[in-house]
C-alpha positions, -999 to +999 in steps of 0.1 A: +303-112-058+335-107-079+343-076-059+336-094-026+357-124-036+387-103-046+386-083-014+379-113+008+403-127+034+406-161+018+372-173+030+340-158+015+307-169+030+275-164+011+248-160+037+210-160+031+178-178+038+170-212+023+160-212-013+176-178-021+200-193-046+233-194-027+244-226-043+235-216-078+253-183-073+285-200-061+285-224-090+279-198-116+306-176-100+331-205-101+326-210-138+340-175-144+374-183-130+402-205-144+407-223-110+409-259-101+376-265-083+365-288-056+328-289-046+321-302-011+283-309-005+276-309+032+239-314+030+241-348+048+270-339+070+257-335+106+282-352+129+318-345+139+343-358+113+318-357+085+331-325+070+367-337+068+354-369+052+334-350+026+364-328+018+386-359+014+362-375-010+361-343-031+399-339-031+413-374-028+385-395-041+383-415-008+379-410+029+396-432+055+401-412+087+418-384+067+437-355+084+439-319+072+476-325+062+467-355+040+440-335+022+463-305+018+488-328-001+461-336-026+455-299-034+476-287-064+504-263-056+514-231-074+480-227-091+448-211-080+423-235-063+387-228-054+369-250-028+331-246-024+317-257+010+280-260+001+252-261+028+275-255+058+249-242+083+245-274+103+282-280+107+295-244+106+320-248+134+338-278+118+337-261+084+354-231+100+381-253+115+387-272+082+387-241+060+411-222+083+434-252+085+435-258+047+440-221+038+469-218+062+487-248+046+477-240+010+485-204+001+468-206-033+435-220-019+404-198-019+372-209-001+336-200-009+310-212+017+272-212+012+254-212+045+224-197+064+248-185+091+283-171+091+313-193+102+325-168+128+360-171+114+386-144+117+395-150+080+360-147+068+343-121+046+305-121+045+283-115+014+245-115+021+225-130-007+192-111-010+160-122-026+153-111-061+137-077-068+101-080-079+106-074-116+135-099-118+115-124-098+085-120-121+107-126-151+123-157-136+089-171-126+075-165-161+106-182-177+100-213-156+062-212-162+068-210-199+090-240-198+063-259-180+034-246-200+042-231-234+008-214-235+015-193-203+008-156-210+024-132-186+005-102-200-029-117-192-018-125-156+005-096-148-011-083-116-014-118-101+022-126-111+036-095-094+015-102-063+026-139-063+063-132-066+060-107-037+043-133-015+070-157-024+096-132-012+115-133-045+131-167-035+143-185-067+134-219-053+099-208-043+094-192-078+106-224-095+083-246-074+053-224-080+060-222-117+061-260-119+024-260-110+013-236-137+000-264-160-027-269-134-029-237-114-030-201-126-011-174-107-044-164-092-050-200-081-016-202-066-022-170-046-054-185-032-036-217-021-004-202-007-015-207+029-010-244+022+025-240+007+035-274+021+013-289-007+015-263-034+053-256-033+067-291-037+075-316-065+087-351-070+120-363-084+143-340-065+167-343-036+149-338-003+160-302+005+148-290-030+117-311-032+096-286-013+100-251+001+090-263+036+117-290+037+142-263+027+130-239+055+128-267+080+166-271+079+170-237+094+146-245+123+156-281+131+181-274+159+167-240+170+168-236+208+133-235+223+133-199+234+143-187+199+118-210+183+090-196+206+100-161+196+099-171+159+064-186+165+053-153+179+069-133+151+054-155+124+020-140+133+033-105+122+033-097+085+054-067+076+083-049+093+087-043+130+113-027+153+130-039+184+108-016+204+077-032+188+090-066+200+096-054+235+059-042+237+048-075+221+067-095+246+056-075+276+090-059+283+111-091+280+145-085+265+145-102+231+179-090+219+199-122+221+171-143+205+166-118+177+203-119+170+202-157+168+173-156+143+191-130+122+222-151+123+203-181+110+186-160+082+152-166+097+148-129+104+157-103+079+173-071+092+164-040+071+187-011+068+177+024+078+181+050+105+160+027+128+167-010+125+136-029+115+131-067+110+108-089+090+101-126+088+098-136+051+063-147+042+076-181+031+091-187+065+060-173+083+037-198+065+060-227+073+063-218+110+025-212+114+018-246+098+046-267+115+048-248+149+014-232+155+013-203+180-002-208+215-034-190+226-013-166+247+008-157+217-023-149+197-036-128+226-003-109+229-004-103+191-040-091+192-032-066+220-001-054+201-022-048+170-048-029+190-022-006+206-007+001+171-041+009+156-050+032+185-018+051+181-028+059+144+007+051+132+001+057+094+033+042+083+022+009+098-013+007+084-003-010+052+011-039+071-013-039+101-046-040+083-041-074+066-033-089+100-065-077+116-089-102+100-065-131+108-062-120+144-100-115+147-106-150+133-082-165+159-097-145+188-135-143+182-142-177+198-118-177+227-114-141+235-144-123+221-139-090+240-104-085+226-116-095+191-144-069+193-121-042+206-096-050+177-125-049+152-138-016+164-103+000+163-097-014+128-131-010+111-126+026+100-091+022+086-103-010+069-132+009+053-109+037+043-087+012+025-118-001+006-124-033+026-160-026+032-173-061+026-146-076+048-156-053+076-193-063+071-185-100+073-165-094+105-194-076+120-217-105+112-192-130+127-189-110+159-227-107+164-231-145+161-210-149+192-232-155+222-206-143+247-207-106+238-221-081+263-249-058+253-225-028+253-202-047+229-232-055+206-243-018+208-208-007+197-208-031+168-243-020+157-233+017+157-203+009+135-225-013+113-250+016+110-223+039+098-210+014+073-245+007+059-251+045+056-219+048+035-231+019+014-264+037+008-286+012+027-300+039+050-332+020+059-312-010+071-289+014+089-317+030+108-329-004+121-294-013+132-290+020+151-324+015+168-311-019+179-279-003+192-299+023+212-321-004+228-290-022+242-279+008+263-301+011+294-278+032+315-276+068+301-248+081+323-225+051+317-230+052+279-231+089+271-203+088+244-218+057+227-253+073+227-238+105+213-222+084+185-256+068+177-272+103+174-243+115+153-245+085+130-282+089+127-277+125+117-255+115+087-281+089+079-308+117+077-284+137+055-281+107+031-319+107+028-321+145+023-339+150+056-319+180+067-341+193+096-341+158+112-304+157+107-299+190+125-320+178+154-300+145+157-267+164+156-279+188+183-290+158+205-255+143+200-239+175+211-261+177+242-252+141+250-215+139+243-193+140+275-165+166+278-137+140+275-152+124+244-131+115+213-125+148+195-130+131+162-166+123+172-173+160+180-157+170+147-181+148+128-211+163+146-200+198+136-192+186+101-227+173+097-241+206+109-220+223+084-237+204+056-271+213+070-263+250+070-251+248+034-285+233+025-302+262+042-281+287+023-263+300+054-226+298+043-213+322+071-227+299+098-214+269+078-179+284+079-181+288+117-193+252+122-166+239+098-139+258+118-152+242+150-150+208+133-114+214+122-104+227+156-116+194+172-102+172+144-068+189+150-068+174+185-072+139+171-041+117+164-058+105+133-047+125+103-078+114+083-100+134+108-081+166+099-084+159+062-121+153+064-127+185+084-107+204+058-132+191+032-161+204+052-145+238+056-137+238+018-174+232+011-183+261+033-157+285+019-168+276-016-204+285-008-191+318+005-173+325-028-138+321-012-125+298-040-088+301-037-090+290+000-113+262-012-088+248-036-059+251-011-078+233+016-088+205-007-052+201-018-040+200+018-066+174+027-050+150+002-018+151+021-035+140+054-055+112+036-022+099+021-007+098+056-037+080+070-039+055+040-075+067+036-080+055+000-117+064+000-113+100+010-082+104-010-101+094-040-132+115-033-113+147-023-090+143-053-119+139-076-137+169-060-106+191-066-105+178-102-142+185-108-137+220-093-110+227-119-130+210-146-161+231-137-140+262-143-131+250-178-096+240-167-080+212-186-046+211-167-059+188-140-038+158-146-017+166-115-048+161-094-058+130-112-024+115-106-035+112-070-072+106-074-073+080-102-049+054-087-067+058-054-100+052-072-087+020-088-073+007-055-105+015-036-127+000-063-158+020-053-183+024-081-192+060-072-155+072-075-149+051-106-179+067-123-168+102-113-132+094-126-146+081-159-167+112-163-137+135-156-116+117-182-145+117-206-148+155-201-111+161-207-112+140-239-147+149-250-153+112-251-191+106-255-189+068-252-169+069-219-194+095-205-223+072-214-205+043-197-200+065-165-236+075-165-249+039-169-228+029-138-246+054-116-281+050-129-294+031-099-278+054-073-294+083-055-295+118-070-263+132-055-238+106-069-255+109-103-254+147-105-218+155-115-217+125-138-249+132-156-242+169-160-208+160-175-226+136-199-250+165-209-221+188-216-204+162-238-236+155-256-239+192-263-203+194-277-211+165-300-243+182-312-266+156-296-290+182-282-320+159-280-300+134-259-287+163-237-323+175-231-333+140-219-302+139-196-310+173-181-347+165-177-337+133-158-317+155-133-346+179-129-371+151-122-347+136-097-346+166-073-373+185-054-351+214-045-365+245-063-331+262-066-315+232-082-345+229-105-341+265-114-305+264-125-309+230-142-338+245-162-315+273-172-291+247-188-321+230-204-334+262-219-299+270-233-298+236-250-332+240-265-322+275-278-291+260-294-313+232-309-340+257-320-364+233-304-380+259-281-396+287-301-409+310-274-387+309-243-387+344-231-413+340-204-397+308-191-362+322-193-373+353-173-387+330-146-353+313-144-327+340-147-346+374-148-330+380-182-344+380-217-333+351-240-306+352-265-303+326-292-269+313-281-256+284-261-247+296-226-232+264-210-197+252-203-193+259-166-211+245-135-230+271-114-231+245-086-214+213-076-225+185-053-201+160-038-213+124-039-219+124-002-223+161+008-242+189-009-224+221-016-231+249-041-202+265-060-210+297-078-183+291-104-195+320-126-188+345-099-150+344-101-125+339-129-104+308-129-072+328-123-086+339-090-096+304-079-063+287-088-039+316-091-024+310-057-023+272-060+009+254-067+002+218-078+037+212-092+057+183-080+090+197-067+121+179-054+143+202-034+180+192-030+210+207-013+240+216-035+259+184-025+230+161-032+229+149+004+196+162+017+163+160-001+127+173+005+103+152-015+071+165-032+051+153-002+074+174+021+091+143+035+128+150+043+153+123+035+191+122+038+217+103+017+246+119+035+260+085+047+250+065+017+277+074-008+269+049-036+232+057-036+239+094-036+262+091-066+237+069-084+208+093-077+229+123-086+237+109-120+200+102-127+190+138-116+217+154-137+205+134-168+170+145-159+180+181-159+197+177-193+167+159-209+135+155-188+117+123-196+146+104-212+148+068-201+182+057-189+191+021-199+209-003-176+243+001-193+242+039-190+231+036-153+260+011-146+285+035-161+271+066-143+266+049-110+300+031-108+324+051-130+358+036-138+347+002-123+350-029-145+320-053-143+301-078-163+267-068-176+250-093-153+267-081-121+262-044-132+225-049-139+222-065-104+238-035-089+214-012-107+184-032-096+196-032-060+202+006-061+167+013-075+152-010-049+171+007-021+161+042-033+125+032-034+127+016+000+143+048+013+113+069+001+122+079-034+095+056-050+077+086-065+110+102-078+126+072-095+101+056-119+103+026-143+104+034-181+105+014-212+138-005-210+152+013-180+146+039-153+142+077-151+134+106-128+097+114-130+094+137-161+068+159-143+093+165-114+108+199-111+142+201-094+150+230-070+184+235-054+186+251-020 
């Protein structure tokens, strides 16, 4: 603000939404200058002449029809004077006239204005006041909470605090009001009650505009023209950013430019910087508008249709913001427009499942089926999706009943061919889950015979993928590779990147069974990139863990690069199968017996396939710790759990080796010959998997056939940031291309961090060092400098450098694992 004030043209206007702290900033700024100060509070000024009277009272101590000349005589001459016009948004035109008149008469007068909109003065400079960054907002919230409740413990509530301050948009007033409730409500309680912010975010004993967040926001809406208010009501339904093109689609081609501009001018709509201008309604404003000015039914329908179009386009960058809106739109629509609600649910159910919201999807299915207005075809669609969900949850018997119900609702075979094919395909995966491979093949064949030529390519890819798994079970890897290639060919025609990632996984399984391990690892790695684009947390977790277990099975210990992807995804997804596998991998890396037991206990009630890798890992760690008797019990549990002779054969091989090591089996030659065809040797022959089974799909990996160097020799899992010599163009580790060619300050700041990283990788740069490096030869206070650093870090992360610039202890740094390559 000091820089903006010194460079301003006599009038500096601080512009920002209500509650962002404009007044506090202006007052704190004024304290740093040796000026004569006048504070003009315009909160109650709403009619012509009120501004001049308020200025007269501040300067002269009285107001009796004052003129600008009379007020100017009361302003000291030949000394710097600062006048603050506070809360000018409702009388901005009169403030502009008075400020311009006084500055022309008084050459030593400087004016600072706080407002939610600019004055539109030729002598005005604008300084947007932004909400606080998340970390700073969390610190401010905790300070206020500690004052209110000395027992408040941030460490115990950290995730909820960060989530809460994000939902409060980093607005200081909202943070203070929320913190005032912490004697009664925890951060988790506050989050749960935020939809009723008119009650939660208010307090007694304050002036009206600061007594509640809603009363503060209401001042921005009070005189909004009806067309602009209606647009704001429509936009309040949307959470997350949107473009002008999005608005045009949402509004059916109507030109929203003038109304958008007015909402931006009033700080009701935030414009985000970037190559394409995007906009966002702050959550605090959205909640107020939805409560005080509810949307019409037509607005909700337009919103639902817009969401549907976005989901059907598979725009991965939007999923993070689209998915939370789906359940809200569904709840609005299911009673009054059930067909649109069902269409929206069917488009969103798979992305929601990928994001880990399985139970939310299940409850939406239940709510839809309770609606009497659905057609039989809509009910059939829902039951097919329900059957798929239940199969993934392991409830295969319930899934079979649901699929039978779906089939019974489709009398016309010709009209419903694709839906019938989807039922057969889902039933095939259900049979795979039960280990009924021949029935699965028949069901997939029936699906192929039923599916029309113009069907969804993702559906056909899933059919071939299922057949790939059946061929792997029947020990026909060459045929499995052919089928997997067909699956990948069809998946490549789908706009959904998750379909391509999944098909890569099927082909990886088939290649591994054929002994082509280097290609296996590369495909698995490539699949992770597609799942990240699709926000498919479940598959990202599973394929990442599969790749990690592949390396682990080869005796590799350098798999942290894979786990960096897999483990966070696991924690976000929250699925017990993935969590157990992750625990087992970490236990294997650390030879941690207790963690391995914990992982094994968490899968004890699951079917054999999810148990297999976890229990085998437990057996290996038990062997390393010399607990041979326990390892024998673990391996025997696995043998008893499978009826497959080949699996029993190699598991018995492990069992015999353990007994040999424990000297608990005296005469094993005959049995060992029946297992391996070799005579026994009194040594422990374990430490690598001969086979591996994915939690959902069976696949044998003959790890002993190839050395680790062959499997992973051609695989580059390093994280590399490529930069041009002038630090303008960047290629990120995920291959995204970014440019800072026109963002000189950010480029200088990032260049400084990268140069320090090259000198000393992993060294944390403290705020003072970052201030000096980012703005050399500029004089600034620590507070203003730290604000610049926080703003630069936020802008870099928003621009796409979130995985490059990371938070350290007391500062920031370039990710220490990142390798820099100049090109």
